[in-house]
N, CA, C, O and the ligand as a Tripos MOL2 file, in Angstrom:
@<TRIPOS>MOLECULE
protein
  269   267    68     0     0
PROTEIN
NO_CHARGES

@<TRIPOS>ATOM
      1 N          28.1850   -9.2200  -30.9900 N.3       1 MET1
      2 CA         27.1460  -10.3320  -30.7950 C.3       1 MET1
      3 C          25.9660   -9.8280  -29.8360 C.2       1 MET1
      4 O          26.2350   -9.2100  -28.8060 O.2       1 MET1
      5 N          24.6530  -10.1130  -30.2110 N.am      2 PRO2
      6 CA         23.6410   -9.7190  -29.3760 C.3       2 PRO2
      7 C          23.8040  -10.1150  -27.8890 C.2       2 PRO2
      8 O          24.4330  -11.1490  -27.6620 O.2       2 PRO2
      9 N          23.3060   -9.4070  -26.8550 N.am      3 GLN3
     10 CA         23.4150   -9.5900  -25.4180 C.3       3 GLN3
     11 C          22.0220  -10.0510  -24.9660 C.2       3 GLN3
     12 O          20.9960   -9.5510  -25.4270 O.2       3 GLN3
     13 N          22.0300  -11.0050  -24.0670 N.am      4 LEU4
     14 CA         20.7510  -11.4770  -23.5050 C.3       4 LEU4
     15 C          20.3780  -10.4760  -22.3470 C.2       4 LEU4
     16 O          21.1790  -10.2900  -21.4310 O.2       4 LEU4
     17 N          19.2700   -9.8890  -22.3850 N.am      5 MET5
     18 CA         18.7750   -8.9090  -21.3530 C.3       5 MET5
     19 C          17.5380   -9.4700  -20.7200 C.2       5 MET5
     20 O          16.7150  -10.1270  -21.3590 O.2       5 MET5
     21 N          17.4270   -9.1810  -19.3960 N.am      6 PHE6
     22 CA         16.2600   -9.5900  -18.7220 C.3       6 PHE6
     23 C          15.5010   -8.1300  -18.0820 C.2       6 PHE6
     24 O          16.0050   -7.0100  -18.1620 O.2       6 PHE6
     25 N          14.4240   -8.3920  -17.5590 N.am      7 ARG7
     26 CA         13.7080   -7.2140  -16.8350 C.3       7 ARG7
     27 C          13.4060   -7.5660  -15.4060 C.2       7 ARG7
     28 O          12.8960   -8.6410  -15.0930 O.2       7 ARG7
     29 N          13.7320   -6.6370  -14.5580 N.am      8 CYS8
     30 CA         13.5040   -6.8490  -13.1680 C.3       8 CYS8
     31 C          11.9740   -6.8330  -12.8710 C.2       8 CYS8
     32 O          11.2890   -5.8540  -13.1700 O.2       8 CYS8
     33 N          11.4740   -7.9090  -12.2940 N.am      9 PRO9
     34 CA          9.9920   -7.8680  -12.0390 C.3       9 PRO9
     35 C           9.5680   -6.8770  -10.9810 C.2       9 PRO9
     36 O           8.3760   -6.6080  -10.8340 O.2       9 PRO9
     37 N          10.5530   -6.3040  -10.2070 N.am     10 TYR10
     38 CA         10.1950   -5.2770   -9.0700 C.3      10 TYR10
     39 C          10.2480   -3.8100   -9.6230 C.2      10 TYR10
     40 O           9.3790   -2.9720   -9.3860 O.2      10 TYR10
     41 N          11.2480   -3.6170  -10.3060 N.am     11 THR11
     42 CA         11.4340   -2.2630  -10.7650 C.3      11 THR11
     43 C          11.1920   -2.1250  -12.2610 C.2      11 THR11
     44 O          11.1810   -1.0200  -12.8060 O.2      11 THR11
     45 N          10.9960   -3.2860  -12.9260 N.am     12 ASN12
     46 CA         10.7900   -3.0650  -14.3600 C.3      12 ASN12
     47 C          11.8130   -2.6290  -15.2840 C.2      12 ASN12
     48 O          11.6020   -2.3730  -16.4700 O.2      12 ASN12
     49 N          13.0760   -2.5460  -14.6200 N.am     13 LYS13
     50 CA         14.0870   -2.0360  -15.4290 C.3      13 LYS13
     51 C          14.9670   -3.1120  -16.1260 C.2      13 LYS13
     52 O          15.0220   -4.2580  -15.6800 O.2      13 LYS13
     53 N          15.5900   -2.7530  -17.1290 N.am     14 PRO14
     54 CA         16.3020   -3.9390  -17.7940 C.3      14 PRO14
     55 C          17.7250   -4.2560  -17.1690 C.2      14 PRO14
     56 O          18.4840   -3.3940  -16.7260 O.2      14 PRO14
     57 N          17.9590   -5.5330  -17.1970 N.am     15 ILE15
     58 CA         19.0620   -6.1020  -16.4660 C.3      15 ILE15
     59 C          20.0900   -6.7420  -17.7020 C.2      15 ILE15
     60 O          19.6660   -7.5090  -18.5660 O.2      15 ILE15
     61 N          21.2260   -6.3700  -17.6320 N.am     16 ARG16
     62 CA         22.2380   -6.8920  -18.6630 C.3      16 ARG16
     63 C          22.8370   -8.0450  -17.9170 C.2      16 ARG16
     64 O          23.4380   -7.9570  -16.8460 O.2      16 ARG16
     65 N          22.5700   -9.3030  -18.7110 N.am     17 SER17
     66 CA         23.0900  -10.5740  -18.2490 C.3      17 SER17
     67 C          24.6310  -10.7620  -18.4090 C.2      17 SER17
     68 O          25.3180  -11.4920  -17.6940 O.2      17 SER17
     69 N          25.0800   -9.9910  -19.4610 N.am     18 GLY18
     70 CA         26.5590  -10.2380  -19.8250 C.3      18 GLY18
     71 C          26.7150  -11.4010  -20.7130 C.2      18 GLY18
     72 O          27.8510  -11.6790  -21.0990 O.2      18 GLY18
     73 N          25.7610  -12.0780  -21.0650 N.am     19 ILE19
     74 CA         25.8450  -13.2850  -21.9100 C.3      19 ILE19
     75 C          25.5860  -12.8780  -23.3770 C.2      19 ILE19
     76 O          24.5690  -12.2830  -23.7350 O.2      19 ILE19
     77 N          26.5240  -13.2240  -24.1360 N.am     20 GLY20
     78 CA         26.3450  -13.0530  -25.6330 C.3      20 GLY20
     79 C          25.7150  -14.2960  -26.2740 C.2      20 GLY20
     80 O          26.1080  -15.4110  -25.9300 O.2      20 GLY20
     81 N          24.7810  -14.1500  -27.1650 N.am     21 LEU21
     82 CA         24.0540  -15.2010  -27.7830 C.3      21 LEU21
     83 C          23.7160  -14.8770  -29.1790 C.2      21 LEU21
     84 O          23.2040  -13.8010  -29.4870 O.2      21 LEU21
     85 N          24.0180  -15.8520  -30.0670 N.am     22 VAL22
     86 CA         23.6990  -15.5540  -31.5410 C.3      22 VAL22
     87 C          22.2370  -16.0930  -31.6670 C.2      22 VAL22
     88 O          21.8980  -17.1830  -31.2060 O.2      22 VAL22
     89 N          21.3900  -15.2320  -32.3360 N.am     23 PRO23
     90 CA         19.9400  -15.6040  -32.3980 C.3      23 PRO23
     91 C          19.6460  -17.0000  -32.7890 C.2      23 PRO23
     92 O          18.6700  -17.6400  -32.3960 O.2      23 PRO23
     93 N          20.6660  -17.4670  -33.6800 N.am     24 GLU24
     94 CA         20.3270  -18.8490  -34.3050 C.3      24 GLU24
     95 C          20.3660  -19.9750  -33.2180 C.2      24 GLU24
     96 O          19.8270  -21.0700  -33.3860 O.2      24 GLU24
     97 N          21.0560  -19.6110  -32.0760 N.am     25 ASN25
     98 CA         21.2310  -20.6250  -30.9910 C.3      25 ASN25
     99 C          20.1380  -20.5000  -29.8860 C.2      25 ASN25
    100 O          19.9940  -21.3330  -28.9920 O.2      25 ASN25
    101 N          19.4300  -19.4470  -30.0260 N.am     26 LEU26
    102 CA         18.4410  -19.1610  -28.9210 C.3      26 LEU26
    103 C          17.4170  -20.2090  -28.6280 C.2      26 LEU26
    104 O          17.1010  -20.4540  -27.4640 O.2      26 LEU26
    105 N          16.8520  -20.8790  -29.7160 N.am     27 SER27
    106 CA         15.9590  -21.9230  -29.5130 C.3      27 SER27
    107 C          16.5630  -23.1360  -28.8320 C.2      27 SER27
    108 O          15.8930  -23.8580  -28.0930 O.2      27 SER27
    109 N          17.7940  -23.3350  -29.0860 N.am     28 THR28
    110 CA         18.4020  -24.6290  -28.4140 C.3      28 THR28
    111 C          18.7180  -24.4400  -26.9590 C.2      28 THR28
    112 O          18.8140  -25.4120  -26.2100 O.2      28 THR28
    113 N          18.8670  -23.3040  -26.5770 N.am     29 VAL29
    114 CA         19.2730  -22.9550  -25.2430 C.3      29 VAL29
    115 C          18.1240  -22.4060  -24.3810 C.2      29 VAL29
    116 O          18.3510  -22.1580  -23.1960 O.2      29 VAL29
    117 N          16.8470  -22.1920  -24.9300 N.am     30 SER30
    118 CA         15.8150  -21.4260  -24.2890 C.3      30 SER30
    119 C          15.3590  -22.0620  -22.9680 C.2      30 SER30
    120 O          14.7810  -21.3430  -22.1530 O.2      30 SER30
    121 N          15.5580  -23.2520  -22.7190 N.am     31 ASP31
    122 CA         15.0860  -23.9270  -21.4530 C.3      31 ASP31
    123 C          16.2450  -23.8970  -20.5240 C.2      31 ASP31
    124 O          16.0870  -24.4480  -19.4340 O.2      31 ASP31
    125 N          17.3780  -23.3400  -20.7890 N.am     32 TYR32
    126 CA         18.4710  -23.3670  -19.9570 C.3      32 TYR32
    127 C          18.3130  -22.3520  -18.6730 C.2      32 TYR32
    128 O          18.0600  -21.1570  -18.8240 O.2      32 TYR32
    129 N          18.4770  -22.9220  -17.5010 N.am     33 PRO33
    130 CA         18.2310  -22.1850  -16.3400 C.3      33 PRO33
    131 C          19.1680  -21.1190  -16.2030 C.2      33 PRO33
    132 O          20.3120  -21.3620  -16.5870 O.2      33 PRO33
    133 N          18.8870  -19.8240  -15.6670 N.am     34 ILE34
    134 CA         19.7690  -18.8410  -15.5070 C.3      34 ILE34
    135 C          19.4390  -17.9660  -14.2200 C.2      34 ILE34
    136 O          18.2500  -17.8260  -13.9380 O.2      34 ILE34
    137 N          20.3650  -17.3920  -13.4550 N.am     35 SER35
    138 CA         20.1000  -16.5470  -12.4540 C.3      35 SER35
    139 C          21.0090  -15.2540  -12.6890 C.2      35 SER35
    140 O          22.2090  -15.3330  -12.9510 O.2      35 SER35
    141 N          20.3370  -14.1080  -12.5710 N.am     36 VAL36
    142 CA         21.0520  -12.8630  -12.7610 C.3      36 VAL36
    143 C          21.0090  -12.1200  -11.4140 C.2      36 VAL36
    144 O          20.0400  -12.1940  -10.6590 O.2      36 VAL36
    145 N          22.1700  -11.3640  -11.1430 N.am     37 GLN37
    146 CA         22.1560  -10.4820   -9.9060 C.3      37 GLN37
    147 C          21.6250   -9.1200  -10.4090 C.2      37 GLN37
    148 O          22.2150   -8.4370  -11.2470 O.2      37 GLN37
    149 N          20.5280   -8.8120   -9.8550 N.am     38 CYS38
    150 CA         19.9230   -7.5660  -10.2400 C.3      38 CYS38
    151 C          20.5450   -6.2600   -9.6870 C.2      38 CYS38
    152 O          20.5000   -6.0460   -8.4760 O.2      38 CYS38
    153 N          21.0820   -5.4420  -10.4770 N.am     39 PRO39
    154 CA         21.5860   -4.1910   -9.9760 C.3      39 PRO39
    155 C          20.6120   -3.1430   -9.4900 C.2      39 PRO39
    156 O          21.0130   -2.1820   -8.8330 O.2      39 PRO39
    157 N          19.3940   -3.3030   -9.7870 N.am     40 HIS40
    158 CA         18.3100   -2.3890   -9.3890 C.3      40 HIS40
    159 C          17.7000   -2.6210   -8.0170 C.2      40 HIS40
    160 O          17.5870   -1.7350   -7.1700 O.2      40 HIS40
    161 N          17.2800   -4.0050   -7.8520 N.am     41 CYS41
    162 CA         16.7660   -4.2330   -6.4700 C.3      41 CYS41
    163 C          17.6230   -5.0680   -5.6180 C.2      41 CYS41
    164 O          17.2840   -5.3330   -4.4640 O.2      41 CYS41
    165 N          18.8100   -5.5310   -6.1760 N.am     42 GLY42
    166 CA         19.7850   -6.1950   -5.3680 C.3      42 GLY42
    167 C          19.5060   -7.6460   -5.0860 C.2      42 GLY42
    168 O          20.2570   -8.2710   -4.3380 O.2      42 GLY42
    169 N          18.4130   -8.2380   -5.6760 N.am     43 ARG43
    170 CA         18.0640   -9.4790   -5.4950 C.3      43 ARG43
    171 C          18.6140  -10.3740   -6.7370 C.2      43 ARG43
    172 O          19.0300   -9.8270   -7.7580 O.2      43 ARG43
    173 N          18.5900  -11.7130   -6.5890 N.am     44 GLN44
    174 CA         18.8330  -12.5820   -7.7130 C.3      44 GLN44
    175 C          17.4470  -13.0070   -8.3970 C.2      44 GLN44
    176 O          16.4410  -13.3030   -7.7520 O.2      44 GLN44
    177 N          17.5290  -12.9970   -9.6610 N.am     45 HIS45
    178 CA         16.2600  -13.1930  -10.3250 C.3      45 HIS45
    179 C          16.6400  -14.4630  -11.0850 C.2      45 HIS45
    180 O          17.6740  -14.5510  -11.7480 O.2      45 HIS45
    181 N          15.6060  -15.5890  -10.9290 N.am     46 HIS46
    182 CA         15.8310  -16.8190  -11.5910 C.3      46 HIS46
    183 C          14.9230  -16.9610  -12.6710 C.2      46 HIS46
    184 O          13.8430  -16.3730  -12.6180 O.2      46 HIS46
    185 N          15.2400  -17.7010  -13.6920 N.am     47 GLY47
    186 CA         14.4300  -17.8700  -14.8780 C.3      47 GLY47
    187 C          15.0790  -18.8160  -15.8570 C.2      47 GLY47
    188 O          15.9230  -19.6120  -15.4450 O.2      47 GLY47
    189 N          14.7650  -18.7810  -17.0180 N.am     48 THR48
    190 CA         15.4290  -19.4870  -18.1880 C.3      48 THR48
    191 C          15.6880  -18.4620  -19.2480 C.2      48 THR48
    192 O          15.2310  -17.3190  -19.2460 O.2      48 THR48
    193 N          16.4630  -18.9870  -20.1450 N.am     49 ILE49
    194 CA         16.8960  -18.0550  -21.2360 C.3      49 ILE49
    195 C          15.7260  -17.4820  -21.9520 C.2      49 ILE49
    196 O          15.7210  -16.3520  -22.4410 O.2      49 ILE49
    197 N          14.6880  -18.3610  -21.9900 N.am     50 ALA50
    198 CA         13.4520  -17.9320  -22.7020 C.3      50 ALA50
    199 C          12.8210  -16.6550  -22.1060 C.2      50 ALA50
    200 O          12.0840  -15.9280  -22.7720 O.2      50 ALA50
    201 N          13.1340  -16.4260  -20.8660 N.am     51 ASP51
    202 CA         12.5840  -15.3090  -20.1810 C.3      51 ASP51
    203 C          13.2190  -13.8740  -20.6430 C.2      51 ASP51
    204 O          12.6360  -12.8050  -20.4660 O.2      51 ASP51
    205 N          14.4460  -14.0040  -21.2360 N.am     52 GLY52
    206 CA         15.2080  -12.8600  -21.5960 C.3      52 GLY52
    207 C          14.8200  -12.4430  -22.9350 C.2      52 GLY52
    208 O          13.8830  -13.0010  -23.5060 O.2      52 GLY52
    209 N          15.5230  -11.4370  -23.5060 N.am     53 CYS53
    210 CA         15.4580  -11.1710  -24.7860 C.3      53 CYS53
    211 C          16.7140  -10.5620  -25.2870 C.2      53 CYS53
    212 O          17.4750   -9.9720  -24.5210 O.2      53 CYS53
    213 N          16.9650  -10.7020  -26.6510 N.am     54 LEU54
    214 CA         18.1880  -10.3690  -27.2340 C.3      54 LEU54
    215 C          18.2380   -8.8360  -27.6710 C.2      54 LEU54
    216 O          17.2760   -8.2940  -28.2150 O.2      54 LEU54
    217 N          19.3890   -8.2070  -27.3990 N.am     55 THR55
    218 CA         19.4950   -6.8030  -27.8750 C.3      55 THR55
    219 C          20.7910   -6.8020  -28.6170 C.2      55 THR55
    220 O          21.7680   -7.4300  -28.2090 O.2      55 THR55
    221 N          20.7890   -6.0510  -29.7710 N.am     56 ASP56
    222 CA         21.8550   -6.0050  -30.6940 C.3      56 ASP56
    223 C          22.8930   -4.9150  -30.3030 C.2      56 ASP56
    224 O          22.6820   -3.7070  -30.4190 O.2      56 ASP56
    225 N          24.0800   -5.4950  -29.8090 N.am     57 GLU57
    226 CA         25.0350   -4.5020  -29.2980 C.3      57 GLU57
    227 C          25.6520   -3.6280  -30.4710 C.2      57 GLU57
    228 O          26.2180   -2.5550  -30.2620 O.2      57 GLU57
    229 N          25.4940   -4.1660  -31.6610 N.am     58 ARG58
    230 CA         26.0510   -3.4630  -32.6730 C.3      58 ARG58
    231 C          25.2500   -2.1800  -33.1910 C.2      58 ARG58
    232 O          25.7200   -1.3900  -34.0090 O.2      58 ARG58
    233 N          24.0180   -2.0720  -32.6310 N.am     59 SER59
    234 CA         23.2350   -0.9180  -32.9860 C.3      59 SER59
    235 C          23.9500    0.2880  -32.1930 C.2      59 SER59
    236 O          24.4230    0.2160  -31.0580 O.2      59 SER59
    237 N          23.9240    1.3860  -33.0190 N.am     60 PRO60
    238 CA         24.4710    2.6400  -32.4920 C.3      60 PRO60
    239 C          23.5470    3.0640  -31.2630 C.2      60 PRO60
    240 O          22.3280    2.8960  -31.2470 O.2      60 PRO60
    241 N          24.2380    3.5950  -30.3120 N.am     61 THR61
    242 CA         23.5040    4.1010  -29.0820 C.3      61 THR61
    243 C          22.9810    5.4730  -29.4690 C.2      61 THR61
    244 O          23.7420    6.2030  -30.1040 O.2      61 THR61
    245 N          21.8800    5.8620  -29.1850 N.am     62 LEU62
    246 CA         21.1990    7.1690  -29.4790 C.3      62 LEU62
    247 C          21.6080    8.0400  -28.3970 C.2      62 LEU62
    248 O          21.2620    7.8110  -27.2380 O.2      62 LEU62
    249 N          22.3560    9.0650  -28.7340 N.am     63 VAL63
    250 CA         22.8230    9.9910  -27.9440 C.3      63 VAL63
    251 C          22.1530   11.4020  -28.1880 C.2      63 VAL63
    252 O          22.1560   11.9140  -29.3070 O.2      63 VAL63
    253 N          21.6170   11.9610  -27.1630 N.am     64 PRO64
    254 CA         20.9900   13.2600  -27.5300 C.3      64 PRO64
    255 C          22.0040   14.3510  -27.9230 C.2      64 PRO64
    256 O          23.1040   14.3750  -27.3720 O.2      64 PRO64
    257 N          21.6780   15.2140  -28.8170 N.am     65 PRO65
    258 CA         22.7390   16.1010  -29.2990 C.3      65 PRO65
    259 C          22.9820   17.1630  -28.1770 C.2      65 PRO65
    260 O          22.0980   17.5150  -27.3960 O.2      65 PRO65
    261 N          24.2820   17.6470  -28.1680 N.am     66 GLU66
    262 CA         24.4990   18.7350  -27.0410 C.3      66 GLU66
    263 C          24.1990   19.9250  -27.6010 C.2      66 GLU66
    264 O          24.4310   20.2430  -28.7670 O.2      66 GLU66
    265 N          23.5780   20.7150  -26.6020 N.am     67 GLU67
    266 CA         23.1450   22.0460  -26.9250 C.3      67 GLU67
    267 C          24.3140   23.0650  -27.0850 C.2      67 GLU67
    268 O          24.0750   24.2400  -27.3620 O.2      67 GLU67
    269 ZN         15.4740   -6.7870   -9.5930 Zn       68 ZN68
@<TRIPOS>BOND
     1     1     2 1
     2     2     3 1
     3     3     4 2
     4     3     5 am
     5     5     6 1
     6     6     7 1
     7     7     8 2
     8     7     9 am
     9     9    10 1
    10    10    11 1
    11    11    12 2
    12    11    13 am
    13    13    14 1
    14    14    15 1
    15    15    16 2
    16    15    17 am
    17    17    18 1
    18    18    19 1
    19    19    20 2
    20    19    21 am
    21    21    22 1
    22    22    23 1
    23    23    24 2
    24    23    25 am
    25    25    26 1
    26    26    27 1
    27    27    28 2
    28    27    29 am
    29    29    30 1
    30    30    31 1
    31    31    32 2
    32    31    33 am
    33    33    34 1
    34    34    35 1
    35    35    36 2
    36    35    37 am
    37    37    38 1
    38    38    39 1
    39    39    40 2
    40    39    41 am
    41    41    42 1
    42    42    43 1
    43    43    44 2
    44    43    45 am
    45    45    46 1
    46    46    47 1
    47    47    48 2
    48    47    49 am
    49    49    50 1
    50    50    51 1
    51    51    52 2
    52    51    53 am
    53    53    54 1
    54    54    55 1
    55    55    56 2
    56    55    57 am
    57    57    58 1
    58    58    59 1
    59    59    60 2
    60    59    61 am
    61    61    62 1
    62    62    63 1
    63    63    64 2
    64    63    65 am
    65    65    66 1
    66    66    67 1
    67    67    68 2
    68    67    69 am
    69    69    70 1
    70    70    71 1
    71    71    72 2
    72    71    73 am
    73    73    74 1
    74    74    75 1
    75    75    76 2
    76    75    77 am
    77    77    78 1
    78    78    79 1
    79    79    80 2
    80    79    81 am
    81    81    82 1
    82    82    83 1
    83    83    84 2
    84    83    85 am
    85    85    86 1
    86    86    87 1
    87    87    88 2
    88    87    89 am
    89    89    90 1
    90    90    91 1
    91    91    92 2
    92    91    93 am
    93    93    94 1
    94    94    95 1
    95    95    96 2
    96    95    97 am
    97    97    98 1
    98    98    99 1
    99    99   100 2
   100    99   101 am
   101   101   102 1
   102   102   103 1
   103   103   104 2
   104   103   105 am
   105   105   106 1
   106   106   107 1
   107   107   108 2
   108   107   109 am
   109   109   110 1
   110   110   111 1
   111   111   112 2
   112   111   113 am
   113   113   114 1
   114   114   115 1
   115   115   116 2
   116   115   117 am
   117   117   118 1
   118   118   119 1
   119   119   120 2
   120   119   121 am
   121   121   122 1
   122   122   123 1
   123   123   124 2
   124   123   125 am
   125   125   126 1
   126   126   127 1
   127   127   128 2
   128   127   129 am
   129   129   130 1
   130   130   131 1
   131   131   132 2
   132   131   133 am
   133   133   134 1
   134   134   135 1
   135   135   136 2
   136   135   137 am
   137   137   138 1
   138   138   139 1
   139   139   140 2
   140   139   141 am
   141   141   142 1
   142   142   143 1
   143   143   144 2
   144   143   145 am
   145   145   146 1
   146   146   147 1
   147   147   148 2
   148   147   149 am
   149   149   150 1
   150   150   151 1
   151   151   152 2
   152   151   153 am
   153   153   154 1
   154   154   155 1
   155   155   156 2
   156   155   157 am
   157   157   158 1
   158   158   159 1
   159   159   160 2
   160   159   161 am
   161   161   162 1
   162   162   163 1
   163   163   164 2
   164   163   165 am
   165   165   166 1
   166   166   167 1
   167   167   168 2
   168   167   169 am
   169   169   170 1
   170   170   171 1
   171   171   172 2
   172   171   173 am
   173   173   174 1
   174   174   175 1
   175   175   176 2
   176   175   177 am
   177   177   178 1
   178   178   179 1
   179   179   180 2
   180   179   181 am
   181   181   182 1
   182   182   183 1
   183   183   184 2
   184   183   185 am
   185   185   186 1
   186   186   187 1
   187   187   188 2
   188   187   189 am
   189   189   190 1
   190   190   191 1
   191   191   192 2
   192   191   193 am
   193   193   194 1
   194   194   195 1
   195   195   196 2
   196   195   197 am
   197   197   198 1
   198   198   199 1
   199   199   200 2
   200   199   201 am
   201   201   202 1
   202   202   203 1
   203   203   204 2
   204   203   205 am
   205   205   206 1
   206   206   207 1
   207   207   208 2
   208   207   209 am
   209   209   210 1
   210   210   211 1
   211   211   212 2
   212   211   213 am
   213   213   214 1
   214   214   215 1
   215   215   216 2
   216   215   217 am
   217   217   218 1
   218   218   219 1
   219   219   220 2
   220   219   221 am
   221   221   222 1
   222   222   223 1
   223   223   224 2
   224   223   225 am
   225   225   226 1
   226   226   227 1
   227   227   228 2
   228   227   229 am
   229   229   230 1
   230   230   231 1
   231   231   232 2
   232   231   233 am
   233   233   234 1
   234   234   235 1
   235   235   236 2
   236   235   237 am
   237   237   238 1
   238   238   239 1
   239   239   240 2
   240   239   241 am
   241   241   242 1
   242   242   243 1
   243   243   244 2
   244   243   245 am
   245   245   246 1
   246   246   247 1
   247   247   248 2
   248   247   249 am
   249   249   250 1
   250   250   251 1
   251   251   252 2
   252   251   253 am
   253   253   254 1
   254   254   255 1
   255   255   256 2
   256   255   257 am
   257   257   258 1
   258   258   259 1
   259   259   260 2
   260   259   261 am
   261   261   262 1
   262   262   263 1
   263   263   264 2
   264   263   265 am
   265   265   266 1
   266   266   267 1
   267   267   268 2
@<TRIPOS>SUBSTRUCTURE
     1 MET1         2 RESIDUE 1 A MET
     2 PRO2         6 RESIDUE 1 A PRO
     3 GLN3        10 RESIDUE 1 A GLN
     4 LEU4        14 RESIDUE 1 A LEU
     5 MET5        18 RESIDUE 1 A MET
     6 PHE6        22 RESIDUE 1 A PHE
     7 ARG7        26 RESIDUE 1 A ARG
     8 CYS8        30 RESIDUE 1 A CYS
     9 PRO9        34 RESIDUE 1 A PRO
    10 TYR10       38 RESIDUE 1 A TYR
    11 THR11       42 RESIDUE 1 A THR
    12 ASN12       46 RESIDUE 1 A ASN
    13 LYS13       50 RESIDUE 1 A LYS
    14 PRO14       54 RESIDUE 1 A PRO
    15 ILE15       58 RESIDUE 1 A ILE
    16 ARG16       62 RESIDUE 1 A ARG
    17 SER17       66 RESIDUE 1 A SER
    18 GLY18       70 RESIDUE 1 A GLY
    19 ILE19       74 RESIDUE 1 A ILE
    20 GLY20       78 RESIDUE 1 A GLY
    21 LEU21       82 RESIDUE 1 A LEU
    22 VAL22       86 RESIDUE 1 A VAL
    23 PRO23       90 RESIDUE 1 A PRO
    24 GLU24       94 RESIDUE 1 A GLU
    25 ASN25       98 RESIDUE 1 A ASN
    26 LEU26      102 RESIDUE 1 A LEU
    27 SER27      106 RESIDUE 1 A SER
    28 THR28      110 RESIDUE 1 A THR
    29 VAL29      114 RESIDUE 1 A VAL
    30 SER30      118 RESIDUE 1 A SER
    31 ASP31      122 RESIDUE 1 A ASP
    32 TYR32      126 RESIDUE 1 A TYR
    33 PRO33      130 RESIDUE 1 A PRO
    34 ILE34      134 RESIDUE 1 A ILE
    35 SER35      138 RESIDUE 1 A SER
    36 VAL36      142 RESIDUE 1 A VAL
    37 GLN37      146 RESIDUE 1 A GLN
    38 CYS38      150 RESIDUE 1 A CYS
    39 PRO39      154 RESIDUE 1 A PRO
    40 HIS40      158 RESIDUE 1 A HIS
    41 CYS41      162 RESIDUE 1 A CYS
    42 GLY42      166 RESIDUE 1 A GLY
    43 ARG43      170 RESIDUE 1 A ARG
    44 GLN44      174 RESIDUE 1 A GLN
    45 HIS45      178 RESIDUE 1 A HIS
    46 HIS46      182 RESIDUE 1 A HIS
    47 GLY47      186 RESIDUE 1 A GLY
    48 THR48      190 RESIDUE 1 A THR
    49 ILE49      194 RESIDUE 1 A ILE
    50 ALA50      198 RESIDUE 1 A ALA
    51 ASP51      202 RESIDUE 1 A ASP
    52 GLY52      206 RESIDUE 1 A GLY
    53 CYS53      210 RESIDUE 1 A CYS
    54 LEU54      214 RESIDUE 1 A LEU
    55 THR55      218 RESIDUE 1 A THR
    56 ASP56      222 RESIDUE 1 A ASP
    57 GLU57      226 RESIDUE 1 A GLU
    58 ARG58      230 RESIDUE 1 A ARG
    59 SER59      234 RESIDUE 1 A SER
    60 PRO60      238 RESIDUE 1 A PRO
    61 THR61      242 RESIDUE 1 A THR
    62 LEU62      246 RESIDUE 1 A LEU
    63 VAL63      250 RESIDUE 1 A VAL
    64 PRO64      254 RESIDUE 1 A PRO
    65 PRO65      258 RESIDUE 1 A PRO
    66 GLU66      262 RESIDUE 1 A GLU
    67 GLU67      266 RESIDUE 1 A GLU
    68 ZN68       269 GROUP 0 **** ****
């Protein structure tokens, strides 16, 4: 299932919300308020589902080839 990801406004790094969401449901919950604990700056970031974006966990992770 795709995971909802946010971006830290202070460090500009991605934050994993741990929330799985099917894209078909995104519009129905886009106004839902959410707070995430940011692992990069240590603050809580508040927003709505619409502030995040979905990432497909099923995509293979690109791993650089070992030399
Ligand atoms: Zn942050």
